[in-house]
C-alpha positions in Angstrom: 36.7 133.9 87.4 37.8 137.1 85.8 39.4 135.6 83.0 36.6 133.7 81.8 34.4 136.8 81.6 37.1 138.6 79.8 37.9 135.7 77.4 34.2 135.9 76.2 35.1 139.0 74.3 37.9 137.2 72.4 38.1 134.6 69.9 40.6 131.9 71.0 40.6 128.1 70.2 39.2 126.3 73.1 42.4 124.6 74.0 44.0 128.1 74.2 41.2 129.2 76.4 42.1 126.1 78.7 45.7 127.1 78.6 44.9 130.8 79.6 42.8 129.9 82.5 45.6 127.5 83.7 48.1 130.4 83.3 45.8 132.7 85.1 45.5 130.5 88.0 49.3 129.8 88.2 50.1 133.6 88.1 47.6 134.4 91.0 49.3 131.7 93.0 52.7 132.8 92.3 51.6 136.5 93.2 49.9 135.3 96.2 46.6 136.6 95.1 43.9 134.6 96.7 40.9 137.0 96.7 39.2 136.7 93.1 37.3 139.9 93.9 40.4 141.8 94.1 41.0 144.2 91.2 44.6 143.1 90.7 43.3 139.8 89.3 41.5 141.4 86.5 44.6 143.1 85.6 46.5 139.7 85.6 43.8 138.2 83.4 44.0 141.1 81.1 47.8 140.9 81.0 47.6 137.2 80.1 45.0 137.6 77.4 47.2 140.7 76.0 50.2 138.5 75.7 48.0 135.8 74.0 46.7 138.3 71.5 50.4 139.3 70.7 51.1 135.5 69.8 52.3 134.1 72.7 50.7 130.7 73.5 53.4 128.8 75.2 52.1 128.6 78.8 55.4 128.7 80.6 56.3 131.8 78.7 52.9 133.4 79.5 53.3 132.7 83.1 56.9 134.0 83.2 56.1 137.2 81.1 53.0 137.8 83.3 54.7 137.3 86.4 57.7 139.6 85.4 55.2 142.5 84.5 53.7 142.4 87.8 56.9 142.1 89.8 58.4 145.0 87.9 55.3 147.1 88.5 55.6 146.3 92.1 59.4 147.1 92.4 58.6 150.6 90.7 55.8 151.3 93.2 58.0 150.4 96.0 60.8 152.7 94.8 58.7 155.7 94.4 57.1 155.2 97.8 60.8 155.0 99.2 61.7 158.3 97.4 58.6 160.1 98.8 59.9 159.4 102.5 
């Protein structure tokens, strides 16, 4: 799992590591990302860790903020593609 590998570089309490792993899995399900080898899954893991480093440890908020970040990014990419056509 990409998040476990990335978490090795950070110092978080064990209970927070468990929460981050669960949030990561939930976000992947919400975004319909099933392939763990997909580079986007690593971006999701990095975002979850970034939010945790900024002090957000509530799993519901972590999930919501991560999903929001990726949803906004997808919408922006779609708008750019529409403008090109």
